[in-house]
FIFI-69718 format. One line per 4 residues: for each residue x, y, z of C-alpha. Coordinates in steps of 0.001 Angstrom, whole numbers, plus 500000, padded with zeros to 6 digits. Example, Ala and Ser with C-alpha at 12.3 -4.5 7.8 and 13.67 -1.06 7.14 Angstrom:
BEGIN
512300:495500:507800; 513670:498940:507140;
% end
This chain:
BEGIN
116666:677042:683860; 120139:675493:684080; 120438:671731:683590; 124004:670562:684230;
126036:668056:686234; 125523:670422:689184; 121793:669654:689055; 118655:671496:688029;
118464:675190:688935; 116201:678079:688066; 114231:681021:689390; 111076:679652:691027;
107940:680757:689214; 109946:682096:686285; 111962:679420:684492; 111603:676711:687167;
108160:675533:688294; 106631:672785:690404; 105726:671058:687150; 109413:671047:686184;
110297:669565:689565; 107691:666823:689064; 108976:665916:685594; 112629:665726:686609;
111744:663751:689721; 109803:661214:687653; 112745:660974:685288; 115071:660305:688203;
112721:657680:689642; 113033:655852:686333; 116819:655460:686600; 117110:654687:690318;
118874:651488:691329; 116787:651128:694482; 113262:651596:695775; 114386:654016:698488;
115369:657679:698173; 116809:659978:700846; 115455:663540:700556; 116492:666794:702231;
116058:670506:701636; 117750:673794:702402; 116101:676763:704137; 114926:678776:701118;
111296:679931:701383; 110295:677673:698454; 112144:674533:699542; 109448:673018:701784;
106826:673362:699041; 109089:671674:696489; 110059:668962:698980; 106396:668061:699510;
105927:667731:695744; 109068:665595:695378; 107933:663211:698117; 104497:662880:696513;
105971:662115:693085; 108441:659562:694429; 105853:657703:696479; 103522:657647:693455;
106375:655889:691608; 106496:653205:694335; 109622:654689:695941; 109988:654924:699718;
111123:658368:700881; 113427:658861:703867; 112779:662515:704692; 115650:664219:706529;
113881:667587:706609; 116300:670521:706582; 119724:668940:706215; 122904:669780:704248;
123747:668172:700922; 126729:666128:702236; 124443:664316:704676; 122270:663069:701805;
125358:661927:699899; 126492:659954:702930; 123084:658370:703519; 122607:657519:699836;
125638:655243:700091; 123392:653073:702258; 120098:653469:700409; 121079:653983:696769;
119449:657298:695847; 119088:660854:697078; 117576:664205:696150; 118430:667576:697682;
116095:670522:697152; 118506:673439:696822; 120110:675895:694442; 123279:675833:696554;
125006:679252:696459; 122684:680803:693852; 120491:683756:694959; 117596:683022:697298;
114901:683347:694601; 116469:680364:692842; 115871:676730:693711; 116556:673364:692181;
117370:669698:692602; 120557:667722:693116; 120328:664053:692121; 122495:661426:693809;
123051:657766:692901; 125006:655391:695151; 126613:658241:697035; 127761:660316:694046;
126342:663100:691910; 124734:661912:688682; 126979:662305:685635; 126240:663844:682237;
124903:660610:680741; 122547:660124:683689; 121318:663727:683465; 120468:663044:679808;
118552:659911:680838; 116616:661896:683445; 115685:664534:680860; 114559:661867:678400;
112692:659713:680886; 109084:660419:681873; 109419:658096:684837; 108322:654553:685352;
104655:653867:685904; 103735:652388:689238; 101024:649833:689729; 097980:651830:690788;
097795:649775:693988; 101509:650045:694762; 102842:653195:696398; 105842:654081:698458;
105749:655649:701907; 107395:658679:703507; 109321:658222:706741; 110915:660999:708789;
114486:659827:709148; 117468:660722:711360; 120943:660502:709841; 123979:658899:711483;
126269:661468:709819; 127607:663050:713020; 128536:659679:714527; 130048:658518:711219;
132201:661656:711094; 133292:661194:714715; 134467:657666:713927; 137016:659192:711527;
137980:662493:713202; 137655:661415:716829; 137835:663606:719924; 140342:666450:719667;
142664:667067:722601; 143077:670792:723240; 140221:671346:720801; 140004:674819:719263;
137135:677283:719436; 135233:677906:716202; 132724:680625:715290; 130098:679497:712753;
128272:681597:710179; 125827:679230:708502; 123863:682085:706957; 120724:680477:708358;
121202:677649:705874; 120881:673896:706218; 124158:673609:708165; 122974:675835:711030;
122222:673089:713573; 124381:670180:712436; 127563:672265:712188; 127257:673003:715910;
126522:669330:716660; 129635:668228:714761; 132008:670631:716475; 130583:669830:719902;
130987:666097:719218; 134724:666449:718538; 135254:668640:721607; 135240:672161:720169;
133686:675207:721753; 131580:676950:719130; 129443:680019:718681; 127053:680905:715894;
125938:684064:714123; 123132:684482:711602; 120943:681489:712421; 118219:682742:710080;
118484:682621:706296; 120367:685815:705441; 122514:684995:702410; 123200:682032:700127;
126837:682435:699117; 129528:683175:701720; 131988:685619:700157; 134481:688090:701569;
131956:690868:700923; 129340:689449:703304; 131522:687904:706011; 132642:691107:707753;
130892:690190:710993; 132432:686699:711021; 135897:688184:710475; 135396:690736:713257;
133891:688398:715851; 136118:685389:715113; 139055:687259:716673; 137815:685790:719949;
138065:682277:718489; 140768:680127:716922; 138950:680177:713576; 135697:681018:711862;
133801:678955:709304; 130975:679914:706955; 128718:677681:704874; 126541:678212:701834;
122816:677474:701954; 123095:673713:701441; 126264:673220:703479; 128641:671730:700937;
130759:674877:700521; 132998:676014:703364; 134788:679340:703768; 137543:679548:706383;
138506:682587:708446; 141912:682402:710137; 144558:684962:711043; 141919:687694:710959;
141070:687266:707297; 138946:685261:704877; 141212:682598:703405; 141071:681820:699703;
139005:678697:698963; 142188:677098:697602; 143660:677342:701107; 140687:675430:702526;
141242:672717:699919; 144965:672786:700682; 144337:672012:704350; 142252:668994:703394;
144912:667838:700941; 147635:668218:703574; 145658:666115:706034; 145195:663398:703397;
148932:663366:702633; 149670:662978:706351; 147405:659922:706277; 149373:658388:703397;
147227:659280:700372; 149186:659937:697168; 146667:660236:694297; 144782:663512:693895;
142397:665067:691379; 141940:668832:691398; 139869:671102:689185; 141278:673228:686378;
140856:676399:688438; 142785:675220:691506; 145927:677069:692587; 149275:675800:691311;
150465:675994:694928; 148183:673060:695790; 149539:671000:692897; 153115:671868:693898;
152432:670950:697544; 151254:667496:696456; 154075:666845:693977; 156748:667983:696449;
155580:665182:698748; 155623:662455:696125; 151974:662697:695137; 150398:662372:691691;
148008:665053:690421; 145376:664979:687676; 143368:668021:686566; 139637:667713:685851;
137043:670103:684400; 135416:672322:687018; 132398:670682:688621; 132092:668265:691496;
130851:665414:689284; 133736:665949:686849; 136301:665769:689632; 134748:662602:691039;
134599:660936:687606; 138324:661640:687184; 138978:660274:690676; 137202:657049:689759;
139124:656771:686463; 142483:657105:688235; 141684:655320:691498; 142323:658550:693413;
140867:658756:696900; 141151:662531:697345; 140078:665471:695205; 138627:668923:695205;
137917:672281:693613; 139954:675391:694315; 137204:677823:693366; 134757:676433:695927;
137239:675157:698508; 135445:671855:698045; 137427:668986:699583; 136412:665447:698572;
137569:662572:700776; 136225:659425:699159; 136686:657235:702220; 133948:659258:703890;
131857:660963:701216; 131765:661103:697421; 131154:664855:697314; 132669:668113:698460;
131809:668161:702128; 132068:671437:704011; 130848:669838:707239; 133521:667131:707277;
136173:669643:706201; 135304:671963:709097; 135924:669123:711553; 139103:668085:709746;
140515:671619:709880; 139579:671892:713564; 141681:668777:714194; 144680:670474:712496;
144624:673705:714516; 146191:672321:717726; 150020:672187:717612; 150052:674692:714743;
149607:672170:711936; 147015:674264:710099; 149178:677397:710314; 152197:675551:708885;
150146:674314:705933; 148604:677735:705264; 152060:679283:704983; 152884:676854:702169;
149617:676800:700185; 148982:680551:700209; 151001:683461:698867; 149944:683800:695255;
147120:686082:694113; 143979:684609:692567; 141184:686708:691093; 137934:685032:690110;
135066:686933:688545; 132227:686473:686102; 131101:688291:682982; 127749:688131:681226;
127363:685727:678316; 130181:683780:676686; 132742:684749:674059; 135381:682528:672479;
138793:684182:672823; 140945:681072:672423; 143118:682606:669681; 143847:685651:671828;
144670:683575:674930; 147110:681494:672880; 149096:684647:672087; 149906:685311:675755;
150380:681670:676812; 153213:679166:676551; 150721:676285:676733; 146957:675984:676268;
144555:673365:677654; 141030:673204:676207; 139715:670451:678482; 137364:672932:680162;
136958:676210:678331; 140455:677495:677704; 143260:677465:680272; 146322:679409:679235;
149531:678675:681129; 151659:681819:680982; 154529:680531:683146; 154974:678028:685964;
153291:680349:688472; 150753:682112:686250; 147638:680984:684384; 144274:682201:683128;
141046:680202:682721; 137929:681237:680793; 134987:678851:680891; 131201:678686:680847;
129605:678438:684280; 127899:675174:685231; 125391:676995:687439; 124716:680445:685949;
124408:682064:682513; 127831:683667:682813; 131463:683169:681867; 133879:682407:684701;
137208:684198:684493; 140057:683090:686782; 143674:684254:686972; 146536:683253:689285;
149854:685109:689464; 152669:685525:692017; 151819:689171:692798; 148622:691243:692987;
149844:693691:690334; 150648:690963:687820; 147307:689263:688494; 145361:692496:687993;
147287:693325:684819; 146477:689937:683294; 142812:690016:684227; 142489:693534:682789;
144148:692296:679609; 141679:689403:679343; 138707:691687:680048; 139823:693859:677144;
140042:690783:674900; 136461:689847:675793; 135044:693345:675345; 136786:693824:671985;
134793:690974:670410;
% end
């Protein structure tokens, strides 16, 4: 079982059980600021069972449950701004046999200190005659989003691949609300993590649309298909960043593994950039520290727009990108934030190769694993995963050959230990 700032995740019936879910839920109930908790789940086969247990535990702790049913993670973040607390039953992009919990306080993911309090807290005891209730609740998310994006003149057409996940219905509702024509493929749970390897049908069929979008199982990750190809997640983040700059925002926090092209795009327009460790909660903590209203992660394409939601929000980003397609705005931005080669992969276990990375780098940053800056356009990052028992290896370089050469060099360093 993985216990990190990304939440609790494990393989159901193996290293993650209903008893584990009960204990962590009680721990969370003990640190809540309110007596109300918004709860949703993704479409994994085990999610309904776990959701029922979570609701029972919360109500036994005298907490009222607002049950959204199947609903994406960003919706719970938005609603928890109103009600104080939220839990999402999901393992996000992990394989379907996994499941877990995401804990939300006042519209943001719990931080490391709060995770430690949850682990060390058995939950507060409720008076035996005092119990909470469960109410089936409808979110105002779509209307809230419309109040920011508005109706799009000459709205584009968008093909959706939600993988049968939690975004399946609401993604269509959002695009319809802002005036887009949309189609959908795979409305039953078929995969958890949208990658280039499993989006062939979306790429092929989106040629009849202005763009295609794919979501992971809990709807916070967005993958964009434009120009007949799957765009790098950094490009998705870049489109969100460009929109924020057009609105006058100047302070940005991006993760350690985000493309240098995004940082350069911001700085060339007078913006300030801070780098944060990979992980949504880490990025948001850095945003709070520096009073930055916009942030994101290159590796996930996760765009965070604090004025609307304190999380990476694939749903909101899909609407935002749709608003940039008319008049060629999105195409202009893509030309500037793409062009380098980024390879991201994972290797089993973790090995410390800091000394070896220092030999090929002009500068080293150990904020999150080890990030070696080779030149102004080239870097390598080796870090432990927040969600799996693997090491994440990322390299960016100006050309595919240079990128492959560096990643092969780093693989050799790892295997030689």
